[in-house]
DONUDO-528170 format. One record per atom (N, C-alpha, C): residue number from 0; x, y, z. Coordinates in pm, whole numbers, always signed. Atoms other than C-alpha are relative to their C-alpha. Example, Ala and Ser with C-alpha at 12.3 -4.5 7.8 and 13.67 -1.06 7.14 Angstrom:
2
@n: 0	X: +89	Y: -119	Z: +0
@n: 0	X: +1230	Y: -450	Z: +780
@n: 0	X: +90	Y: +120	Z: +0
@n: 1	X: -82	Y: -119	Z: -6
@n: 1	X: +1367	Y: -106	Z: +714
@n: 1	X: -77	Y: +109	Z: +73
***
This chain:
183
@n: 0	X: -114	Y: +86	Z: +7
@n: 0	X: -4012	Y: +756	Z: +2661
@n: 0	X: +60	Y: +12	Z: -137
@n: 1	X: -70	Y: -22	Z: +124
@n: 1	X: -3756	Y: +770	Z: +2392
@n: 1	X: +84	Y: -118	Z: -37
@n: 2	X: -102	Y: +91	Z: +45
@n: 2	X: -3561	Y: +532	Z: +2183
@n: 2	X: -49	Y: -120	Z: -72
@n: 3	X: +28	Y: +119	Z: +77
@n: 3	X: -3560	Y: +187	Z: +2041
@n: 3	X: +36	Y: -122	Z: +81
@n: 4	X: -24	Y: +124	Z: -71
@n: 4	X: -3557	Y: -170	Z: +2155
@n: 4	X: +129	Y: -66	Z: -45
@n: 5	X: -119	Y: +74	Z: +36
@n: 5	X: -3274	Y: -414	Z: +2144
@n: 5	X: -40	Y: -132	Z: -64
@n: 6	X: +24	Y: +130	Z: +63
@n: 6	X: -3263	Y: -718	Z: +1919
@n: 6	X: -118	Y: +2	Z: -94
@n: 7	X: +109	Y: +12	Z: +95
@n: 7	X: -3499	Y: -831	Z: +1651
@n: 7	X: -50	Y: -143	Z: +0
@n: 8	X: +48	Y: +138	Z: -3
@n: 8	X: -3688	Y: -1147	Z: +1746
@n: 8	X: -89	Y: -31	Z: -119
@n: 9	X: +81	Y: +50	Z: +110
@n: 9	X: -3835	Y: -1340	Z: +1454
@n: 9	X: -10	Y: +97	Z: -116
@n: 10	X: -5	Y: -86	Z: +118
@n: 10	X: -3734	Y: -1084	Z: +1191
@n: 10	X: -76	Y: +128	Z: +18
@n: 11	X: +67	Y: -129	Z: -3
@n: 11	X: -3842	Y: -728	Z: +1132
@n: 11	X: +49	Y: +86	Z: +113
@n: 12	X: -45	Y: -88	Z: -106
@n: 12	X: -3765	Y: -423	Z: +1339
@n: 12	X: -85	Y: -17	Z: +124
@n: 13	X: +74	Y: +16	Z: -124
@n: 13	X: -3860	Y: -450	Z: +1701
@n: 13	X: -49	Y: +133	Z: +49
@n: 14	X: +46	Y: -123	Z: -60
@n: 14	X: -4084	Y: -182	Z: +1834
@n: 14	X: +52	Y: +6	Z: +143
@n: 15	X: -48	Y: +0	Z: -135
@n: 15	X: -3946	Y: -57	Z: +2156
@n: 15	X: +31	Y: +136	Z: +55
@n: 16	X: -31	Y: -130	Z: -56
@n: 16	X: -3930	Y: +314	Z: +2209
@n: 16	X: -126	Y: +78	Z: +19
@n: 17	X: +113	Y: -86	Z: -22
@n: 17	X: -4163	Y: +573	Z: +2336
@n: 17	X: +51	Y: +130	Z: +57
@n: 18	X: -43	Y: -126	Z: -56
@n: 18	X: -4149	Y: +931	Z: +2440
@n: 18	X: -120	Y: +84	Z: +37
@n: 19	X: +101	Y: -97	Z: -37
@n: 19	X: -4350	Y: +1188	Z: +2615
@n: 19	X: +50	Y: +136	Z: -41
@n: 20	X: -45	Y: -132	Z: +38
@n: 20	X: -4318	Y: +1520	Z: +2437
@n: 20	X: -51	Y: +101	Z: +99
@n: 21	X: +48	Y: -108	Z: -82
@n: 21	X: -4360	Y: +1840	Z: +2617
@n: 21	X: -84	Y: +90	Z: -90
@n: 22	X: +82	Y: -69	Z: +98
@n: 22	X: -4625	Y: +1939	Z: +2365
@n: 22	X: -119	Y: +63	Z: +70
@n: 23	X: +117	Y: -69	Z: -55
@n: 23	X: -4865	Y: +2201	Z: +2491
@n: 23	X: -80	Y: +53	Z: -117
@n: 24	X: +82	Y: -35	Z: +114
@n: 24	X: -5128	Y: +2216	Z: +2224
@n: 24	X: -121	Y: +79	Z: +50
@n: 25	X: +115	Y: -79	Z: -40
@n: 25	X: -5405	Y: +2473	Z: +2241
@n: 25	X: -124	Y: -86	Z: +10
@n: 26	X: +119	Y: +80	Z: -20
@n: 26	X: -5730	Y: +2331	Z: +2370
@n: 26	X: -115	Y: +91	Z: +40
@n: 27	X: +116	Y: -81	Z: -31
@n: 27	X: -6082	Y: +2456	Z: +2416
@n: 27	X: -83	Y: -61	Z: +111
@n: 28	X: +75	Y: +56	Z: -114
@n: 28	X: -6179	Y: +2293	Z: +2745
@n: 28	X: -73	Y: -125	Z: -36
@n: 29	X: +64	Y: +118	Z: +56
@n: 29	X: -6251	Y: +1956	Z: +2594
@n: 29	X: -31	Y: -105	Z: +106
@n: 30	X: +56	Y: +101	Z: -90
@n: 30	X: -6449	Y: +1762	Z: +2854
@n: 30	X: +98	Y: -47	Z: +107
@n: 31	X: -85	Y: +35	Z: -112
@n: 31	X: -6199	Y: +1773	Z: +3137
@n: 31	X: +134	Y: -61	Z: -35
@n: 32	X: -128	Y: +58	Z: +37
@n: 32	X: -5894	Y: +1662	Z: +2942
@n: 32	X: +103	Y: +107	Z: -32
@n: 33	X: -99	Y: -105	Z: +17
@n: 33	X: -5726	Y: +1998	Z: +2917
@n: 33	X: +53	Y: +36	Z: +137
@n: 34	X: -59	Y: -38	Z: -126
@n: 34	X: -5505	Y: +2141	Z: +3183
@n: 34	X: +103	Y: +107	Z: -25
@n: 35	X: -104	Y: -101	Z: +13
@n: 35	X: -5234	Y: +2395	Z: +3249
@n: 35	X: +130	Y: -65	Z: +40
@n: 36	X: -131	Y: +58	Z: -30
@n: 36	X: -4879	Y: +2273	Z: +3228
@n: 36	X: +70	Y: +90	Z: +98
@n: 37	X: -51	Y: -79	Z: -111
@n: 37	X: -4712	Y: +2387	Z: +3546
@n: 37	X: +120	Y: +85	Z: -37
@n: 38	X: -121	Y: -74	Z: +33
@n: 38	X: -4382	Y: +2496	Z: +3391
@n: 38	X: -25	Y: +117	Z: -94
@n: 39	X: +20	Y: -102	Z: +103
@n: 39	X: -4520	Y: +2700	Z: +3102
@n: 39	X: -128	Y: +80	Z: +16
@n: 40	X: +128	Y: -67	Z: -22
@n: 40	X: -4864	Y: +2803	Z: +3227
@n: 40	X: -79	Y: +12	Z: -130
@n: 41	X: +69	Y: +2	Z: +129
@n: 41	X: -5006	Y: +2710	Z: +2885
@n: 41	X: -109	Y: -106	Z: +8
@n: 42	X: +105	Y: +101	Z: -2
@n: 42	X: -5346	Y: +2541	Z: +2864
@n: 42	X: +12	Y: -92	Z: -120
@n: 43	X: -3	Y: +90	Z: +114
@n: 43	X: -5373	Y: +2236	Z: +2647
@n: 43	X: +20	Y: -144	Z: +40
@n: 44	X: -19	Y: +143	Z: -18
@n: 44	X: -5272	Y: +1875	Z: +2615
@n: 44	X: +144	Y: -38	Z: -29
@n: 45	X: -130	Y: +59	Z: +32
@n: 45	X: -4962	Y: +1661	Z: +2601
@n: 45	X: -24	Y: -124	Z: -84
@n: 46	X: +4	Y: +122	Z: +79
@n: 46	X: -4904	Y: +1394	Z: +2342
@n: 46	X: +120	Y: -85	Z: +37
@n: 47	X: -109	Y: +95	Z: -25
@n: 47	X: -4700	Y: +1088	Z: +2424
@n: 47	X: +2	Y: -100	Z: -113
@n: 48	X: -14	Y: +94	Z: +110
@n: 48	X: -4566	Y: +867	Z: +2147
@n: 48	X: +90	Y: -116	Z: +40
@n: 49	X: -89	Y: +116	Z: -3
@n: 49	X: -4423	Y: +519	Z: +2144
@n: 49	X: +34	Y: -31	Z: -144
@n: 50	X: -42	Y: +24	Z: +138
@n: 50	X: -4220	Y: +463	Z: +1829
@n: 50	X: +97	Y: -117	Z: -4
@n: 51	X: -96	Y: +108	Z: +18
@n: 51	X: -4015	Y: +177	Z: +1688
@n: 51	X: +132	Y: +58	Z: -49
@n: 52	X: -133	Y: -46	Z: +40
@n: 52	X: -3657	Y: +193	Z: +1561
@n: 52	X: -2	Y: +78	Z: -130
@n: 53	X: +13	Y: -75	Z: +125
@n: 53	X: -3778	Y: +331	Z: +1227
@n: 53	X: -71	Y: +133	Z: +19
@n: 54	X: +73	Y: -123	Z: -26
@n: 54	X: -3973	Y: +613	Z: +1391
@n: 54	X: -148	Y: -10	Z: -31
@n: 55	X: +143	Y: +19	Z: +27
@n: 55	X: -4315	Y: +463	Z: +1315
@n: 55	X: -74	Y: -16	Z: +132
@n: 56	X: +76	Y: -6	Z: -124
@n: 56	X: -4581	Y: +514	Z: +1579
@n: 56	X: -58	Y: -136	Z: +36
@n: 57	X: +59	Y: +122	Z: -55
@n: 57	X: -4675	Y: +215	Z: +1794
@n: 57	X: -123	Y: +35	Z: +82
@n: 58	X: +110	Y: -38	Z: -87
@n: 58	X: -4896	Y: +392	Z: +2047
@n: 58	X: +3	Y: +151	Z: +23
@n: 59	X: +16	Y: -143	Z: -27
@n: 59	X: -5026	Y: +743	Z: +2121
@n: 59	X: -85	Y: +15	Z: +124
@n: 60	X: +79	Y: -35	Z: -117
@n: 60	X: -5152	Y: +887	Z: +2448
@n: 60	X: -12	Y: +151	Z: +3
@n: 61	X: +26	Y: -143	Z: -11
@n: 61	X: -5313	Y: +1231	Z: +2475
@n: 61	X: -63	Y: +24	Z: +136
@n: 62	X: +48	Y: -30	Z: -135
@n: 62	X: -5360	Y: +1372	Z: +2826
@n: 62	X: +1	Y: +151	Z: +20
@n: 63	X: -1	Y: -142	Z: -35
@n: 63	X: -5416	Y: +1707	Z: +2993
@n: 63	X: +143	Y: +46	Z: +21
@n: 64	X: -134	Y: -55	Z: -15
@n: 64	X: -5113	Y: +1935	Z: +3001
@n: 64	X: +47	Y: -4	Z: +144
@n: 65	X: -37	Y: +3	Z: -142
@n: 65	X: -5123	Y: +1924	Z: +3379
@n: 65	X: +38	Y: -139	Z: +48
@n: 66	X: -33	Y: +137	Z: -41
@n: 66	X: -5071	Y: +1546	Z: +3387
@n: 66	X: +151	Y: -16	Z: +12
@n: 67	X: -142	Y: +23	Z: -22
@n: 67	X: -4736	Y: +1426	Z: +3515
@n: 67	X: +53	Y: -98	Z: -105
@n: 68	X: -63	Y: +87	Z: +98
@n: 68	X: -4490	Y: +1250	Z: +3286
@n: 68	X: -17	Y: -147	Z: +36
@n: 69	X: +16	Y: +139	Z: -41
@n: 69	X: -4523	Y: +933	Z: +3492
@n: 69	X: -134	Y: -57	Z: -46
@n: 70	X: +131	Y: +47	Z: +43
@n: 70	X: -4894	Y: +909	Z: +3409
@n: 70	X: +1	Y: -33	Z: -149
@n: 71	X: -9	Y: +24	Z: +144
@n: 71	X: -4817	Y: +935	Z: +3038
@n: 71	X: +85	Y: -124	Z: -26
@n: 72	X: -88	Y: +114	Z: +19
@n: 72	X: -4533	Y: +685	Z: +3063
@n: 72	X: -68	Y: -132	Z: +33
@n: 73	X: +71	Y: +121	Z: -40
@n: 73	X: -4747	Y: +431	Z: +3245
@n: 73	X: -108	Y: -35	Z: -102
@n: 74	X: +103	Y: +24	Z: +101
@n: 74	X: -5031	Y: +472	Z: +2994
@n: 74	X: +62	Y: -51	Z: -130
@n: 75	X: -67	Y: +47	Z: +121
@n: 75	X: -4787	Y: +430	Z: +2704
@n: 75	X: +47	Y: -145	Z: +15
@n: 76	X: -45	Y: +138	Z: -23
@n: 76	X: -4638	Y: +116	Z: +2856
@n: 76	X: -117	Y: -98	Z: -5
@n: 77	X: +118	Y: +86	Z: +4
@n: 77	X: -4986	Y: -29	Z: +2905
@n: 77	X: -46	Y: -24	Z: -144
@n: 78	X: +44	Y: +14	Z: +140
@n: 78	X: -5080	Y: +39	Z: +2542
@n: 78	X: +98	Y: -85	Z: -80
@n: 79	X: -101	Y: +76	Z: +75
@n: 79	X: -4753	Y: -97	Z: +2404
@n: 79	X: -5	Y: -147	Z: +39
@n: 80	X: +6	Y: +139	Z: -46
@n: 80	X: -4775	Y: -411	Z: +2617
@n: 80	X: -126	Y: -70	Z: -51
@n: 81	X: +126	Y: +59	Z: +46
@n: 81	X: -5137	Y: -467	Z: +2512
@n: 81	X: +0	Y: -22	Z: -152
@n: 82	X: +7	Y: +5	Z: +146
@n: 82	X: -5080	Y: -404	Z: +2140
@n: 82	X: +110	Y: -85	Z: -64
@n: 83	X: -111	Y: +75	Z: +60
@n: 83	X: -4745	Y: -577	Z: +2081
@n: 83	X: +56	Y: -97	Z: +103
@n: 84	X: -66	Y: +94	Z: -90
@n: 84	X: -4563	Y: -873	Z: +2224
@n: 84	X: +149	Y: -8	Z: -27
@n: 85	X: -141	Y: +6	Z: +36
@n: 85	X: -4221	Y: -805	Z: +2071
@n: 85	X: +84	Y: +106	Z: +70
@n: 86	X: -75	Y: -107	Z: -65
@n: 86	X: -4124	Y: -499	Z: +2275
@n: 86	X: +64	Y: -55	Z: +126
@n: 87	X: -73	Y: +48	Z: -116
@n: 87	X: -3855	Y: -586	Z: +2526
@n: 87	X: +65	Y: +114	Z: +78
@n: 88	X: -72	Y: -109	Z: -65
@n: 88	X: -3689	Y: -254	Z: +2600
@n: 88	X: -50	Y: +133	Z: -54
@n: 89	X: +36	Y: -136	Z: +39
@n: 89	X: -3783	Y: +113	Z: +2596
@n: 89	X: +99	Y: +96	Z: +64
@n: 90	X: -87	Y: -104	Z: -53
@n: 90	X: -3558	Y: +413	Z: +2638
@n: 90	X: -85	Y: +121	Z: +33
@n: 91	X: +81	Y: -112	Z: -46
@n: 91	X: -3702	Y: +704	Z: +2832
@n: 91	X: +88	Y: +120	Z: +31
@n: 92	X: -78	Y: -119	Z: -35
@n: 92	X: -3592	Y: +1063	Z: +2884
@n: 92	X: -9	Y: +24	Z: +151
@n: 93	X: -13	Y: -22	Z: -143
@n: 93	X: -3522	Y: +1212	Z: +3224
@n: 93	X: -128	Y: +43	Z: +69
@n: 94	X: +126	Y: -40	Z: -61
@n: 94	X: -3880	Y: +1328	Z: +3277
@n: 94	X: -71	Y: -115	Z: +70
@n: 95	X: +62	Y: +117	Z: -60
@n: 95	X: -3978	Y: +974	Z: +3372
@n: 95	X: +75	Y: -41	Z: +125
@n: 96	X: -59	Y: +34	Z: -130
@n: 96	X: -3917	Y: +857	Z: +3725
@n: 96	X: -8	Y: -151	Z: +25
@n: 97	X: -7	Y: +142	Z: -37
@n: 97	X: -3891	Y: +525	Z: +3907
@n: 97	X: -133	Y: -71	Z: -16
@n: 98	X: +131	Y: +64	Z: +13
@n: 98	X: -4266	Y: +463	Z: +3886
@n: 98	X: -18	Y: -61	Z: -139
@n: 99	X: +11	Y: +52	Z: +136
@n: 99	X: -4244	Y: +416	Z: +3509
@n: 99	X: +89	Y: -123	Z: -16
@n: 100	X: -90	Y: +115	Z: +7
@n: 100	X: -3946	Y: +184	Z: +3542
@n: 100	X: -61	Y: -121	Z: +71
@n: 101	X: +64	Y: +108	Z: -75
@n: 101	X: -4130	Y: -21	Z: +3805
@n: 101	X: -121	Y: -56	Z: -76
@n: 102	X: +116	Y: +47	Z: +76
@n: 102	X: -4444	Y: -36	Z: +3590
@n: 102	X: +46	Y: -78	Z: -123
@n: 103	X: -54	Y: +74	Z: +114
@n: 103	X: -4234	Y: -147	Z: +3294
@n: 103	X: +35	Y: -142	Z: +38
@n: 104	X: -31	Y: +135	Z: -46
@n: 104	X: -4113	Y: -443	Z: +3497
@n: 104	X: -127	Y: -83	Z: +15
@n: 105	X: +126	Y: +72	Z: -18
@n: 105	X: -4475	Y: -534	Z: +3575
@n: 105	X: -56	Y: -50	Z: -132
@n: 106	X: +56	Y: +38	Z: +130
@n: 106	X: -4573	Y: -540	Z: +3206
@n: 106	X: +101	Y: -73	Z: -87
@n: 107	X: -99	Y: +77	Z: +74
@n: 107	X: -4251	Y: -711	Z: +3094
@n: 107	X: +84	Y: +80	Z: -98
@n: 108	X: -82	Y: -86	Z: +86
@n: 108	X: -4073	Y: -415	Z: +2932
@n: 108	X: +107	Y: +64	Z: +85
@n: 109	X: -110	Y: -64	Z: -72
@n: 109	X: -3732	Y: -305	Z: +3049
@n: 109	X: +6	Y: +146	Z: -41
@n: 110	X: -3	Y: -144	Z: +26
@n: 110	X: -3732	Y: +75	Z: +3078
@n: 110	X: +134	Y: +54	Z: +49
@n: 111	X: -129	Y: -61	Z: -34
@n: 111	X: -3398	Y: +254	Z: +3070
@n: 111	X: -13	Y: +151	Z: -15
@n: 112	X: +4	Y: -146	Z: +4
@n: 112	X: -3387	Y: +623	Z: +3157
@n: 112	X: +135	Y: +49	Z: -51
@n: 113	X: -122	Y: -50	Z: +62
@n: 113	X: -3133	Y: +793	Z: +2931
@n: 113	X: +29	Y: +138	Z: +57
@n: 114	X: -37	Y: -127	Z: -63
@n: 114	X: -2959	Y: +1068	Z: +3125
@n: 114	X: +92	Y: +78	Z: -93
@n: 115	X: -84	Y: -90	Z: +79
@n: 115	X: -2799	Y: +1365	Z: +2956
@n: 115	X: +135	Y: +15	Z: +71
@n: 116	X: -134	Y: -19	Z: -55
@n: 116	X: -2425	Y: +1406	Z: +3004
@n: 116	X: +12	Y: +145	Z: +48
@n: 117	X: -6	Y: -137	Z: -49
@n: 117	X: -2386	Y: +1712	Z: +3231
@n: 117	X: +122	Y: +78	Z: -51
@n: 118	X: -118	Y: -69	Z: +51
@n: 118	X: -2046	Y: +1789	Z: +3077
@n: 118	X: -25	Y: +62	Z: -138
@n: 119	X: +30	Y: -52	Z: +133
@n: 119	X: -2206	Y: +1859	Z: +2738
@n: 119	X: -86	Y: +126	Z: +13
@n: 120	X: +74	Y: -127	Z: -3
@n: 120	X: -2325	Y: +2215	Z: +2683
@n: 120	X: -80	Y: +15	Z: -129
@n: 121	X: +81	Y: -26	Z: +118
@n: 121	X: -2599	Y: +2324	Z: +2445
@n: 121	X: -79	Y: -123	Z: -43
@n: 122	X: +81	Y: +110	Z: +52
@n: 122	X: -2807	Y: +2097	Z: +2228
@n: 122	X: +92	Y: -111	Z: -51
@n: 123	X: -74	Y: +117	Z: +43
@n: 123	X: -2659	Y: +1750	Z: +2189
@n: 123	X: -101	Y: -114	Z: -16
@n: 124	X: +94	Y: +110	Z: +18
@n: 124	X: -2871	Y: +1474	Z: +2033
@n: 124	X: +41	Y: -121	Z: +83
@n: 125	X: -26	Y: +119	Z: -80
@n: 125	X: -2900	Y: +1176	Z: +2265
@n: 125	X: -16	Y: -124	Z: -87
@n: 126	X: +5	Y: +124	Z: +77
@n: 126	X: -2845	Y: +827	Z: +2131
@n: 126	X: -141	Y: -57	Z: +0
@n: 127	X: +131	Y: +63	Z: +24
@n: 127	X: -3166	Y: +672	Z: +1993
@n: 127	X: -119	Y: +91	Z: +25
@n: 128	X: +114	Y: -87	Z: -29
@n: 128	X: -3384	Y: +956	Z: +2126
@n: 128	X: -34	Y: +88	Z: -119
@n: 129	X: +28	Y: -86	Z: +115
@n: 129	X: -3352	Y: +1154	Z: +1803
@n: 129	X: -106	Y: -63	Z: -90
@n: 130	X: +101	Y: +67	Z: +81
@n: 130	X: -3578	Y: +892	Z: +1637
@n: 130	X: -139	Y: +53	Z: +35
@n: 131	X: +130	Y: -50	Z: -44
@n: 131	X: -3873	Y: +1014	Z: +1843
@n: 131	X: -14	Y: +147	Z: -37
@n: 132	X: +7	Y: -142	Z: +36
@n: 132	X: -3788	Y: +1381	Z: +1788
@n: 132	X: -26	Y: +16	Z: -150
@n: 133	X: +25	Y: -5	Z: +144
@n: 133	X: -3777	Y: +1317	Z: +1413
@n: 133	X: -146	Y: -35	Z: -30
@n: 134	X: +140	Y: +37	Z: +20
@n: 134	X: -4119	Y: +1147	Z: +1434
@n: 134	X: -92	Y: +118	Z: +31
@n: 135	X: +81	Y: -119	Z: -32
@n: 135	X: -4262	Y: +1456	Z: +1606
@n: 135	X: +14	Y: +107	Z: -107
@n: 136	X: -21	Y: -99	Z: +107
@n: 136	X: -4107	Y: +1681	Z: +1341
@n: 136	X: -78	Y: -35	Z: -125
@n: 137	X: +75	Y: +44	Z: +118
@n: 137	X: -4260	Y: +1475	Z: +1062
@n: 137	X: -149	Y: +17	Z: +22
@n: 138	X: +143	Y: -14	Z: -29
@n: 138	X: -4600	Y: +1473	Z: +1232
@n: 138	X: -44	Y: +146	Z: -2
@n: 139	X: +37	Y: -142	Z: -2
@n: 139	X: -4593	Y: +1852	Z: +1269
@n: 139	X: -14	Y: +58	Z: -140
@n: 140	X: +25	Y: -44	Z: +137
@n: 140	X: -4593	Y: +1879	Z: +890
@n: 140	X: -145	Y: -20	Z: -40
@n: 141	X: +142	Y: +21	Z: +27
@n: 141	X: -4956	Y: +1769	Z: +904
@n: 141	X: -80	Y: +108	Z: +73
@n: 142	X: +67	Y: -121	Z: -48
@n: 142	X: -5178	Y: +2072	Z: +949
@n: 142	X: -88	Y: -23	Z: +122
@n: 143	X: +93	Y: +23	Z: -111
@n: 143	X: -5432	Y: +1916	Z: +1187
@n: 143	X: +71	Y: -32	Z: +131
@n: 144	X: -73	Y: +32	Z: -122
@n: 144	X: -5159	Y: +1824	Z: +1435
@n: 144	X: +76	Y: +118	Z: +57
@n: 145	X: -72	Y: -116	Z: -49
@n: 145	X: -5002	Y: +2166	Z: +1467
@n: 145	X: -73	Y: +62	Z: +118
@n: 146	X: +83	Y: -47	Z: -111
@n: 146	X: -5289	Y: +2285	Z: +1687
@n: 146	X: -95	Y: -112	Z: +39
@n: 147	X: +91	Y: +102	Z: -46
@n: 147	X: -5529	Y: +2078	Z: +1890
@n: 147	X: -142	Y: +43	Z: -32
@n: 148	X: +134	Y: -37	Z: +44
@n: 148	X: -5855	Y: +2118	Z: +1699
@n: 148	X: -106	Y: -96	Z: +53
@n: 149	X: +95	Y: +105	Z: -37
@n: 149	X: -6015	Y: +1804	Z: +1839
@n: 149	X: -53	Y: +22	Z: +142
@n: 150	X: +61	Y: -14	Z: -131
@n: 150	X: -6253	Y: +1796	Z: +2135
@n: 150	X: +33	Y: -118	Z: +91
@n: 151	X: -24	Y: +120	Z: -80
@n: 151	X: -6180	Y: +1441	Z: +2250
@n: 151	X: +144	Y: -48	Z: -19
@n: 152	X: -136	Y: +54	Z: +13
@n: 152	X: -5839	Y: +1286	Z: +2322
@n: 152	X: +8	Y: -113	Z: -102
@n: 153	X: -1	Y: +109	Z: +98
@n: 153	X: -5932	Y: +980	Z: +2114
@n: 153	X: +5	Y: +54	Z: -142
@n: 154	X: -6	Y: -61	Z: +133
@n: 154	X: -5987	Y: +1209	Z: +1815
@n: 154	X: +141	Y: +50	Z: -30
@n: 155	X: -137	Y: -46	Z: +18
@n: 155	X: -5645	Y: +1363	Z: +1867
@n: 155	X: +93	Y: -117	Z: -27
@n: 156	X: -82	Y: +118	Z: +22
@n: 156	X: -5490	Y: +1019	Z: +1889
@n: 156	X: -21	Y: -55	Z: -140
@n: 157	X: +26	Y: +53	Z: +134
@n: 157	X: -5661	Y: +908	Z: +1569
@n: 157	X: +62	Y: +87	Z: -108
@n: 158	X: -66	Y: -88	Z: +97
@n: 158	X: -5524	Y: +1214	Z: +1386
@n: 158	X: +148	Y: -34	Z: -13
@n: 159	X: -141	Y: +39	Z: +5
@n: 159	X: -5172	Y: +1105	Z: +1479
@n: 159	X: +15	Y: -128	Z: -82
@n: 160	X: -7	Y: +125	Z: +77
@n: 160	X: -5239	Y: +756	Z: +1341
@n: 160	X: -24	Y: +26	Z: -149
@n: 161	X: +24	Y: -34	Z: +141
@n: 161	X: -5381	Y: +904	Z: +1019
@n: 161	X: +123	Y: +65	Z: -62
@n: 162	X: -119	Y: -67	Z: +53
@n: 162	X: -5078	Y: +1126	Z: +975
@n: 162	X: +114	Y: -100	Z: -19
@n: 163	X: -106	Y: +99	Z: +14
@n: 163	X: -4841	Y: +834	Z: +1036
@n: 163	X: -30	Y: -96	Z: -114
@n: 164	X: +37	Y: +82	Z: +115
@n: 164	X: -5035	Y: +629	Z: +782
@n: 164	X: +44	Y: +68	Z: -129
@n: 165	X: -44	Y: -75	Z: +118
@n: 165	X: -4967	Y: +902	Z: +526
@n: 165	X: +152	Y: -6	Z: -14
@n: 166	X: -147	Y: +8	Z: +2
@n: 166	X: -4597	Y: +896	Z: +621
@n: 166	X: +44	Y: -136	Z: -51
@n: 167	X: -37	Y: +135	Z: +43
@n: 167	X: -4579	Y: +519	Z: +576
@n: 167	X: -26	Y: -18	Z: -149
@n: 168	X: +31	Y: +11	Z: +143
@n: 168	X: -4753	Y: +536	Z: +238
@n: 168	X: +99	Y: +78	Z: -85
@n: 169	X: -96	Y: -81	Z: +75
@n: 169	X: -4519	Y: +811	Z: +123
@n: 169	X: +136	Y: -70	Z: -5
@n: 170	X: -126	Y: +73	Z: -1
@n: 170	X: -4218	Y: +603	Z: +228
@n: 170	X: -5	Y: -121	Z: -92
@n: 171	X: +12	Y: +120	Z: +83
@n: 171	X: -4348	Y: +292	Z: +50
@n: 171	X: -5	Y: +33	Z: -149
@n: 172	X: +17	Y: -34	Z: +142
@n: 172	X: -4438	Y: +465	Z: -277
@n: 172	X: +109	Y: +92	Z: -52
@n: 173	X: -103	Y: -94	Z: +44
@n: 173	X: -4153	Y: +715	Z: -285
@n: 173	X: -57	Y: +130	Z: -54
@n: 174	X: +64	Y: -121	Z: +50
@n: 174	X: -4403	Y: +989	Z: -366
@n: 174	X: +45	Y: +121	Z: +81
@n: 175	X: -29	Y: -125	Z: -69
@n: 175	X: -4324	Y: +1347	Z: -281
@n: 175	X: -122	Y: +89	Z: -9
@n: 176	X: +118	Y: -85	Z: -7
@n: 176	X: -4615	Y: +1557	Z: -169
@n: 176	X: +40	Y: +127	Z: +73
@n: 177	X: -37	Y: -124	Z: -71
@n: 177	X: -4567	Y: +1923	Z: -83
@n: 177	X: -77	Y: +14	Z: +131
@n: 178	X: +63	Y: -22	Z: -129
@n: 178	X: -4637	Y: +2004	Z: +278
@n: 178	X: -91	Y: +123	Z: -8
@n: 179	X: +92	Y: -113	Z: +0
@n: 179	X: -4913	Y: +2249	Z: +363
@n: 179	X: +73	Y: +131	Z: +23
@n: 180	X: -74	Y: -122	Z: -28
@n: 180	X: -4651	Y: +2500	Z: +479
@n: 180	X: +65	Y: +59	Z: -125
@n: 181	X: -69	Y: -49	Z: +119
@n: 181	X: -4493	Y: +2524	Z: +135
@n: 181	X: -95	Y: +53	Z: -106
@n: 182	X: +95	Y: -47	Z: +101
@n: 182	X: -4813	Y: +2607	Z: -52
@n: 182	X: -51	Y: +137	Z: +30
***
């Protein structure tokens, strides 16, 4: 799911977006959580992120690459609903179907599927969805997230949280640290 929530109840930015990337990370047969993504025939895992309006991670879900987007969307909605009570709306990309929207109603989160304008050709950033894409770009600057080195999905999820912690600290302190790619 992609995007950001509407409104800001009781101050502070409201968490409210999530996205399922089409990330096929290399995997080594990690206890039944790897799979082959049907479109690309690449073994690995998919990462799903829920981010707030600032692009900070609220929830992470790591599943087999063969898992459907609906499964990731439902798992993300469950995590977001369990961890926060301020999320009211989530924007989702076209990979999510009616099952995610229906599940969002059950957990109290309005899910809006953002459709691409068919009249636009080429790459056109969609409103609010670029926040999630930027979060993925920032996370890919962390070496351990470029490939899937972890055996367990929980370990992969924790690496995303560690990387986002470093991003938050860097934003708060204003420090500039060279990325591993530049050294």
